[in-house]
Every structure is written in C-alpha cells, then in structure tokens.
One Martini backbone bead per residue (centre of mass of N, CA, C, O) as a GRO file, in nm:
protein
  176
    1MET     BB    1  -2.102   0.908  -2.412
    2GLY     BB    2  -2.385   1.101  -2.308
    3HIS     BB    3  -2.471   0.942  -2.071
    4ARG     BB    4  -2.705   0.912  -1.806
    5HIS     BB    5  -2.639   0.798  -1.474
    6THR     BB    6  -2.780   0.694  -1.163
    7ASP     BB    7  -2.584   0.469  -1.133
    8PRO     BB    8  -2.270   0.472  -1.013
    9ALA     BB    9  -2.157   0.209  -1.142
   10CYS     BB   10  -2.245   0.275  -1.431
   11ALA     BB   11  -2.100   0.545  -1.456
   12ALA     BB   12  -1.815   0.431  -1.414
   13ALA     BB   13  -1.816   0.225  -1.655
   14HIS     BB   14  -1.869   0.493  -1.859
   15GLY     BB   15  -1.701   0.752  -1.745
   16ASP     BB   16  -1.919   0.951  -1.561
   17ALA     BB   17  -1.752   0.965  -1.312
   18PRO     BB   18  -1.605   1.105  -1.068
   19GLU     BB   19  -1.344   1.160  -0.909
   20PRO     BB   20  -1.208   1.102  -0.632
   21ALA     BB   21  -1.176   1.235  -0.343
   22GLY     BB   22  -0.877   1.337  -0.295
   23THR     BB   23  -0.537   1.227  -0.198
   24ARG     BB   24  -0.387   0.952  -0.285
   25THR     BB   25  -0.140   0.735  -0.123
   26LEU     BB   26   0.134   0.527  -0.219
   27VAL     BB   27   0.351   0.333  -0.009
   28ALA     BB   28   0.647   0.174  -0.102
   29VAL     BB   29   0.839  -0.060   0.076
   30PHE     BB   30   1.078  -0.147  -0.099
   31ASP     BB   31   1.256  -0.270  -0.348
   32SER     BB   32   1.047  -0.457  -0.576
   33PRO     BB   33   0.848  -0.634  -0.777
   34VAL     BB   34   0.589  -0.552  -0.630
   35ALA     BB   35   0.642  -0.248  -0.618
   36ALA     BB   36   0.636  -0.200  -0.920
   37HIS     BB   37   0.334  -0.279  -0.953
   38LEU     BB   38   0.206  -0.098  -0.746
   39LEU     BB   39   0.296   0.174  -0.868
   40HIS     BB   40   0.173   0.138  -1.144
   41PHE     BB   41  -0.126   0.078  -1.066
   42ALA     BB   42  -0.169   0.323  -0.879
   43ARG     BB   43  -0.146   0.539  -1.095
   44ASP     BB   44  -0.392   0.431  -1.258
   45LEU     BB   45  -0.579   0.485  -0.981
   46GLY     BB   46  -0.473   0.787  -0.866
   47TYR     BB   47  -0.214   0.772  -0.722
   48ARG     BB   48   0.022   0.865  -0.535
   49THR     BB   49   0.380   0.798  -0.539
   50VAL     BB   50   0.603   0.602  -0.319
   51LEU     BB   51   0.945   0.522  -0.267
   52VAL     BB   52   1.094   0.324  -0.010
   53GLU     BB   53   1.460   0.334   0.024
   54PRO     BB   54   1.732   0.314   0.230
   55ASP     BB   55   1.898   0.206  -0.033
   56LEU     BB   56   1.948   0.405  -0.299
   57GLY     BB   57   2.157   0.214  -0.455
   58LEU     BB   58   1.922  -0.002  -0.541
   59VAL     BB   59   1.807   0.215  -0.730
   60ALA     BB   60   1.718   0.250  -1.035
   61ASP     BB   61   1.697   0.425  -1.297
   62GLY     BB   62   1.358   0.458  -1.342
   63ALA     BB   63   1.216   0.316  -1.137
   64HIS     BB   64   0.890   0.239  -1.171
   65GLY     BB   65   0.830   0.484  -1.375
   66GLY     BB   66   0.859   0.717  -1.182
   67PRO     BB   67   0.806   0.814  -0.906
   68ALA     BB   68   0.705   1.094  -0.749
   69ARG     BB   69   0.879   0.957  -0.511
   70LEU     BB   70   1.192   0.942  -0.325
   71ALA     BB   71   1.284   0.758  -0.026
   72SER     BB   72   1.448   0.655   0.292
   73SER     BB   73   1.175   0.726   0.447
   74VAL     BB   74   0.909   0.760   0.659
   75ASP     BB   75   0.690   1.051   0.626
   76PRO     BB   76   0.451   1.312   0.672
   77SER     BB   77   0.485   1.449   0.384
   78PHE     BB   78   0.332   1.164   0.263
   79ALA     BB   79   0.225   1.016   0.535
   80ASP     BB   80  -0.083   1.066   0.555
   81HIS     BB   81  -0.429   1.033   0.609
   82ASP     BB   82  -0.420   0.928   0.275
   83ALA     BB   83  -0.225   0.684   0.336
   84ASP     BB   84  -0.069   0.387   0.201
   85VAL     BB   85   0.131   0.137   0.360
   86VAL     BB   86   0.363  -0.091   0.189
   87VAL     BB   87   0.534  -0.375   0.277
   88THR     BB   88   0.741  -0.585   0.049
   89ASP     BB   89   0.956  -0.681   0.290
   90HIS     BB   90   1.007  -0.905   0.577
   91ASP     BB   91   1.352  -0.945   0.565
   92ARG     BB   92   1.451  -0.678   0.634
   93PRO     BB   93   1.644  -0.506   0.868
   94GLU     BB   94   1.457  -0.227   0.839
   95LEU     BB   95   1.166  -0.292   0.923
   96GLY     BB   96   1.128  -0.169   1.209
   97ALA     BB   97   1.212   0.127   1.145
   98LEU     BB   98   0.997   0.178   0.918
   99LEU     BB   99   0.747   0.111   1.084
  100TYR     BB  100   0.796   0.314   1.304
  101ALA     BB  101   0.782   0.559   1.116
  102ALA     BB  102   0.491   0.504   1.018
  103LEU     BB  103   0.363   0.521   1.313
  104GLN     BB  104   0.439   0.844   1.326
  105THR     BB  105   0.208   0.866   1.138
  106PRO     BB  106  -0.123   0.933   0.980
  107ALA     BB  107  -0.170   0.690   0.839
  108ARG     BB  108  -0.439   0.507   0.733
  109TRP     BB  109  -0.243   0.260   0.632
  110ILE     BB  110  -0.072  -0.050   0.746
  111GLY     BB  111   0.143  -0.297   0.576
  112VAL     BB  112   0.249  -0.651   0.553
  113MET     BB  113   0.396  -0.875   0.379
  114GLY     BB  114   0.271  -1.214   0.421
  115SER     BB  115   0.238  -1.514   0.548
  116PRO     BB  116   0.024  -1.670   0.778
  117ARG     BB  117   0.231  -1.930   0.807
  118HIS     BB  118   0.426  -1.712   0.919
  119THR     BB  119   0.615  -1.536   1.097
  120ALA     BB  120   0.598  -1.206   1.229
  121PRO     BB  121   0.877  -1.002   1.237
  122HIS     BB  122   0.755  -0.718   1.317
  123VAL     BB  123   0.677  -0.761   1.610
  124ALA     BB  124   0.957  -0.788   1.741
  125ALA     BB  125   1.078  -0.527   1.623
  126LEU     BB  126   0.869  -0.334   1.760
  127ARG     BB  127   0.907  -0.420   2.054
  128GLU     BB  128   1.209  -0.334   2.068
  129LEU     BB  129   1.099  -0.022   2.012
  130GLY     BB  130   0.827   0.010   2.209
  131VAL     BB  131   0.571  -0.099   2.092
  132ASP     BB  132   0.250  -0.119   2.135
  133GLU     BB  133  -0.050  -0.273   2.082
  134ALA     BB  134  -0.176  -0.040   1.920
  135GLY     BB  135   0.051  -0.026   1.712
  136LEU     BB  136   0.040  -0.320   1.616
  137ALA     BB  137  -0.266  -0.299   1.517
  138ARG     BB  138  -0.196  -0.106   1.265
  139VAL     BB  139  -0.064  -0.367   1.150
  140HIS     BB  140  -0.105  -0.543   0.863
  141ARG     BB  141  -0.145  -0.913   0.861
  142PRO     BB  142  -0.234  -0.982   0.606
  143ILE     BB  143  -0.272  -0.874   0.265
  144GLY     BB  144  -0.528  -0.852   0.083
  145LEU     BB  145  -0.678  -1.051  -0.130
  146ASN     BB  146  -0.797  -1.387  -0.152
  147ILE     BB  147  -0.671  -1.508  -0.481
  148GLY     BB  148  -0.399  -1.676  -0.513
  149SER     BB  149  -0.138  -1.539  -0.529
  150ARG     BB  150   0.197  -1.565  -0.716
  151THR     BB  151   0.265  -1.299  -0.842
  152PRO     BB  152   0.357  -0.978  -0.833
  153ALA     BB  153   0.106  -0.874  -0.986
  154GLU     BB  154  -0.110  -1.025  -0.817
  155ILE     BB  155  -0.031  -0.905  -0.546
  156ALA     BB  156  -0.088  -0.612  -0.625
  157VAL     BB  157  -0.385  -0.644  -0.696
  158ALA     BB  158  -0.479  -0.755  -0.420
  159THR     BB  159  -0.382  -0.513  -0.255
  160LEU     BB  160  -0.540  -0.286  -0.398
  161ALA     BB  161  -0.819  -0.410  -0.362
  162GLY     BB  162  -0.808  -0.404  -0.052
  163LEU     BB  163  -0.771  -0.096  -0.023
  164ILE     BB  164  -1.030  -0.014  -0.167
  165ALA     BB  165  -1.224  -0.166   0.014
  166ASP     BB  166  -1.141  -0.028   0.278
  167ARG     BB  167  -1.192   0.268   0.192
  168ASN     BB  168  -1.508   0.172   0.111
  169ARG     BB  169  -1.623  -0.030   0.319
  170ARG     BB  170  -1.549  -0.325   0.207
  171PRO     BB  171  -1.501  -0.679   0.185
  172GLY     BB  172  -1.478  -0.792  -0.076
  173GLY     BB  173  -1.512  -0.971  -0.331
  174PHE     BB  174  -1.857  -1.108  -0.393
  175SER     BB  175  -1.975  -0.916  -0.179
  176PHE     BB  176  -2.283  -0.697  -0.167
   0.00000   0.00000   0.00000
C-alpha cells in the first residue's frame, strides 16, 4: 500500500479507503441456492447476514457457510433501518406472511426475486393481509441489475450489485 490517493475510487481500488460507515445487514428469506450465494458474497462485502427460513427443518447444518443468524421470521431485531431484505423464492406459501413481517420493520429495502414477465404473487398475498398501496410500493420486484443472470451465483451478484447501487444512490450499469 503506502500510496495516498485523493480520488476515492482509486483509494478503494488500492485498499486505502476506509470501510463504509454503519452496519449493513442482508436478510435472505427462504433457504435456496440463490440465498446461499447471496449470504456468501454479502459476508465478503461486509454485510451481517441472516437467513430466514420458516421451516428450520429444511436448513442443513452449516448451511450457507454459517450465517451470523438463523431465524424463522423477519423481525426488527435484525431487520433494522440498515437492512436489505431479499426474498429468494416467490412460490413459497409463506411468502405473504414473511413479506408482511418484513413490512412491519424499518428495513431500508425489501425485494422479491421474480421475472417481470410473470405475475407477482406477492401483491395478492399482501392485499389479502390488508397491506395498502404504500406498503405494496415498498416491495421491489424485479430486483438486481439487468445483466442477463442465469445461474444462482449470477443472480446473487446482480442482486447485490443493485443493492449497493441503490444504497449509494447510483443507477447501476455503466452510467457514471
């Protein structure tokens, strides 16, 4: 190291930039291949990680490299104002209840994975639970940067890149 860089991007590239302030948390909802990659990459990016799986019997010992926390629902003890909640399976019957729980927290960002070409099942599930339009608007779908992701690892990278861009108030992609 030893170099002093005045350009923050250059300093970061050379490892001379300070770690970001605050404690970021990534909450991956539902144990899935994408969740495994999200939690792994998020730890490398400095996030605290939480896996939410309502059926704890589905989670294998040591799943996902040992997330900092394993929970059966989303709650404010970890889904605070600095948390990003990512639902990794839009077909689970618990979708509405877990999104409703996430909406009861001050989470910074809430999103559901899913193709924009298919109906968003979370909307009907949340309406059944009495969630108003403002609550529905807090739930992002689709999520991540549009990079043509096909594999669970690519989906996780696109999702985390989108979260970082959003957190830093950037459009993502190659627009500077």
